[in-house]
One Martini backbone bead per residue (centre of mass of N, CA, C, O) as a GRO file, in nm:
protein
  193
    1MET     BB    1   5.026 -11.081   5.892
    2ARG     BB    2   4.753 -11.079   5.713
    3THR     BB    3   4.582 -11.232   5.494
    4GLN     BB    4   4.362 -11.186   5.243
    5HIS     BB    5   4.147 -11.395   5.380
    6GLU     BB    6   4.156 -11.254   5.679
    7ILE     BB    7   4.031 -11.024   5.537
    8GLY     BB    8   3.788 -10.835   5.491
    9THR     BB    9   3.617 -10.719   5.228
   10ARG     BB   10   3.618 -10.417   5.291
   11GLU     BB   11   3.923 -10.396   5.349
   12ARG     BB   12   4.019 -10.497   5.074
   13ILE     BB   13   3.893 -10.268   4.913
   14VAL     BB   14   4.041 -10.034   5.046
   15ARG     BB   15   4.331 -10.130   4.998
   16ALA     BB   16   4.315 -10.150   4.692
   17THR     BB   17   4.245  -9.856   4.642
   18SER     BB   18   4.488  -9.728   4.773
   19ARG     BB   19   4.702  -9.869   4.598
   20LEU     BB   20   4.597  -9.772   4.322
   21MET     BB   21   4.606  -9.466   4.384
   22GLN     BB   22   4.910  -9.464   4.444
   23ARG     BB   23   4.984  -9.555   4.136
   24GLN     BB   24   4.722  -9.400   3.946
   25GLY     BB   25   4.496  -9.276   4.084
   26TYR     BB   26   4.166  -9.195   4.076
   27GLU     BB   27   4.072  -9.185   3.774
   28ALA     BB   28   4.227  -9.468   3.692
   29THR     BB   29   4.036  -9.593   3.909
   30GLY     BB   30   3.835  -9.870   3.898
   31LEU     BB   31   3.589 -10.076   4.015
   32LYS     BB   32   3.672 -10.332   3.866
   33GLN     BB   33   3.967 -10.330   3.952
   34ILE     BB   34   3.914 -10.334   4.253
   35SER     BB   35   3.759 -10.603   4.266
   36GLN     BB   36   3.991 -10.773   4.157
   37ASP     BB   37   4.216 -10.692   4.362
   38ALA     BB   38   4.017 -10.775   4.617
   39GLN     BB   39   3.851 -11.027   4.567
   40ALA     BB   40   3.568 -10.899   4.461
   41THR     BB   41   3.271 -10.805   4.401
   42LEU     BB   42   3.095 -10.554   4.267
   43GLY     BB   43   2.861 -10.584   4.467
   44SER     BB   44   3.038 -10.540   4.721
   45VAL     BB   45   3.122 -10.258   4.665
   46TYR     BB   46   2.826 -10.142   4.668
   47HIS     BB   47   2.750 -10.242   4.946
   48PHE     BB   48   2.982 -10.081   5.108
   49PHE     BB   49   2.958  -9.843   4.857
   50PRO     BB   50   2.686  -9.672   4.761
   51GLY     BB   51   2.853  -9.400   4.668
   52GLY     BB   52   3.090  -9.520   4.538
   53LYS     BB   53   3.388  -9.391   4.442
   54ARG     BB   54   3.391  -9.155   4.640
   55GLU     BB   55   3.352  -9.309   4.901
   56LEU     BB   56   3.597  -9.494   4.855
   57GLY     BB   57   3.810  -9.273   4.825
   58VAL     BB   58   3.785  -9.160   5.109
   59GLU     BB   59   3.859  -9.425   5.256
   60ALA     BB   60   4.138  -9.457   5.119
   61ILE     BB   61   4.259  -9.201   5.234
   62ARG     BB   62   4.222  -9.273   5.528
   63HIS     BB   63   4.399  -9.522   5.514
   64GLY     BB   64   4.660  -9.378   5.421
   65GLY     BB   65   4.668  -9.190   5.667
   66ARG     BB   66   4.696  -9.415   5.880
   67GLU     BB   67   4.953  -9.546   5.775
   68PHE     BB   68   5.136  -9.293   5.805
   69ALA     BB   69   5.084  -9.251   6.104
   70GLU     BB   70   5.214  -9.520   6.188
   71PHE     BB   71   5.488  -9.457   6.075
   72LEU     BB   72   5.542  -9.212   6.256
   73ARG     BB   73   5.504  -9.346   6.531
   74ALA     BB   74   5.734  -9.549   6.498
   75ALA     BB   75   5.962  -9.344   6.463
   76PHE     BB   76   5.905  -9.191   6.735
   77ALA     BB   77   5.949  -9.446   6.919
   78GLU     BB   78   6.259  -9.500   6.832
   79GLU     BB   79   6.299  -9.177   6.864
   80ASP     BB   80   6.356  -8.919   7.078
   81ASP     BB   81   6.466  -8.747   6.859
   82PRO     BB   82   6.317  -8.559   6.618
   83ALA     BB   83   6.543  -8.535   6.409
   84ALA     BB   84   6.607  -8.841   6.393
   85ALA     BB   85   6.320  -8.928   6.315
   86ILE     BB   86   6.312  -8.781   6.041
   87VAL     BB   87   6.551  -8.921   5.914
   88ALA     BB   88   6.426  -9.204   5.935
   89CYS     BB   89   6.182  -9.146   5.762
   90THR     BB   90   6.329  -9.074   5.497
   91ARG     BB   91   6.479  -9.339   5.472
   92ASP     BB   92   6.224  -9.525   5.469
   93LEU     BB   93   6.082  -9.395   5.230
   94ALA     BB   94   6.305  -9.445   5.024
   95ALA     BB   95   6.310  -9.753   5.049
   96GLY     BB   96   6.014  -9.800   4.972
   97LEU     BB   97   6.027  -9.681   4.693
   98ARG     BB   98   6.251  -9.852   4.578
   99ASP     BB   99   6.111 -10.134   4.638
  100SER     BB  100   5.856 -10.039   4.438
  101GLY     BB  101   5.977  -9.898   4.181
  102TRP     BB  102   5.852  -9.599   4.231
  103LEU     BB  103   5.520  -9.640   4.292
  104ASP     BB  104   5.480  -9.585   4.623
  105GLY     BB  105   5.337  -9.336   4.701
  106CYS     BB  106   5.112  -9.103   4.799
  107PRO     BB  107   4.768  -9.142   4.812
  108VAL     BB  108   4.690  -8.861   4.910
  109THR     BB  109   4.841  -8.665   4.722
  110ILE     BB  110   4.757  -8.763   4.442
  111THR     BB  111   4.451  -8.721   4.494
  112ALA     BB  112   4.456  -8.423   4.576
  113LEU     BB  113   4.571  -8.313   4.313
  114GLU     BB  114   4.351  -8.436   4.121
  115SER     BB  115   4.088  -8.308   4.307
  116ALA     BB  116   4.132  -8.020   4.306
  117GLY     BB  117   3.819  -7.857   4.296
  118LEU     BB  118   3.635  -8.130   4.222
  119VAL     BB  119   3.651  -8.315   4.507
  120PRO     BB  120   3.575  -8.230   4.818
  121GLU     BB  121   3.587  -8.499   4.977
  122LEU     BB  122   3.883  -8.566   4.907
  123GLN     BB  123   4.012  -8.305   5.002
  124GLN     BB  124   3.922  -8.334   5.301
  125ALA     BB  125   4.055  -8.605   5.361
  126ALA     BB  126   4.341  -8.501   5.308
  127GLU     BB  127   4.345  -8.274   5.518
  128ASP     BB  128   4.299  -8.461   5.758
  129ALA     BB  129   4.560  -8.617   5.724
  130TYR     BB  130   4.757  -8.382   5.746
  131GLU     BB  131   4.667  -8.293   6.029
  132ASN     BB  132   4.743  -8.553   6.171
  133TRP     BB  133   5.044  -8.542   6.103
  134ARG     BB  134   5.100  -8.269   6.232
  135ALA     BB  135   5.014  -8.354   6.517
  136LEU     BB  136   5.238  -8.564   6.555
  137VAL     BB  137   5.474  -8.371   6.523
  138ARG     BB  138   5.393  -8.170   6.737
  139GLY     BB  139   5.398  -8.374   6.971
  140LYS     BB  140   5.696  -8.444   6.950
  141LEU     BB  141   5.802  -8.157   6.990
  142ALA     BB  142   5.658  -8.085   7.254
  143GLY     BB  143   5.781  -8.339   7.408
  144SER     BB  144   6.081  -8.188   7.349
  145GLY     BB  145   6.024  -7.860   7.425
  146PHE     BB  146   5.863  -7.714   7.225
  147ALA     BB  147   5.700  -7.461   7.133
  148GLY     BB  148   5.392  -7.427   7.006
  149ASP     BB  149   5.456  -7.242   6.755
  150VAL     BB  150   5.699  -7.402   6.660
  151ALA     BB  151   5.565  -7.679   6.631
  152HIS     BB  152   5.356  -7.591   6.427
  153ASP     BB  153   5.547  -7.489   6.199
  154LEU     BB  154   5.727  -7.742   6.178
  155ALA     BB  155   5.505  -7.941   6.102
  156HIS     BB  156   5.441  -7.817   5.833
  157THR     BB  157   5.726  -7.838   5.714
  158VAL     BB  158   5.764  -8.140   5.733
  159ILE     BB  159   5.522  -8.234   5.563
  160ASN     BB  160   5.578  -8.070   5.311
  161LEU     BB  161   5.864  -8.189   5.258
  162LEU     BB  162   5.798  -8.487   5.251
  163GLU     BB  163   5.598  -8.477   5.015
  164GLY     BB  164   5.785  -8.343   4.806
  165ALA     BB  165   6.024  -8.547   4.827
  166GLU     BB  166   5.866  -8.796   4.747
  167LEU     BB  167   5.785  -8.700   4.467
  168SER     BB  168   6.073  -8.644   4.365
  169ALA     BB  169   6.179  -8.933   4.406
  170GLN     BB  170   5.980  -9.067   4.216
  171VAL     BB  171   6.049  -8.910   3.956
  172SER     BB  172   6.377  -8.960   3.982
  173GLN     BB  173   6.454  -9.229   4.108
  174SER     BB  174   6.549  -9.116   4.406
  175GLU     BB  175   6.672  -9.077   4.738
  176ALA     BB  176   6.787  -8.787   4.766
  177PRO     BB  177   6.545  -8.599   4.837
  178LEU     BB  178   6.497  -8.735   5.116
  179GLU     BB  179   6.779  -8.715   5.239
  180ILE     BB  180   6.799  -8.408   5.222
  181ALA     BB  181   6.547  -8.339   5.381
  182GLY     BB  182   6.633  -8.474   5.645
  183ARG     BB  183   6.887  -8.309   5.701
  184HIS     BB  184   6.745  -8.024   5.696
  185LEU     BB  185   6.535  -8.077   5.913
  186ALA     BB  186   6.733  -8.132   6.140
  187VAL     BB  187   6.863  -7.854   6.137
  188LEU     BB  188   6.608  -7.695   6.188
  189ILE     BB  189   6.525  -7.823   6.453
  190ASP     BB  190   6.798  -7.764   6.604
  191SER     BB  191   6.774  -7.443   6.579
  192TYR     BB  192   6.530  -7.445   6.817
  193ARG     BB  193   6.698  -7.526   7.091
   0.00000   0.00000   0.00000
């Protein structure tokens, strides 16, 4: 993994924004705080993101979306069986939340909830992330022999339940919601074989 100084200024700003939005939401994340966390000047933030906080927020959501997509790809690469892959995902999500002190939920979801109907650019970036995640799940299911319509519907169900269970685990500070979701998603997936 690259150190903070090996990462370019723009990428540091995006990562810092994503992490801050993950922990405190879009509205509570200020540009001054972002510049401090990214070890960049406020001028650099405006240089790379002349559209200000909204432009930066969209890019931070895209970053969070890409990170979770990589997480899904890794889980799917390790497990041939899609049901087992989803159980592994929920287990790893639960461990990550626990290890962060229940602070590092999904930066996409928290920002989408906070900006729904208020900031269309953020809402669209979040929907794009969700669609990408659903496409990854659909691909895994289709690659395992599931019919297209079944893979489509199951992909929606998987992402919806993962996001809800992650939020519930964060609020309750318990791994149980994710573990339960994983077990039940596996049963649901297996029921379509």
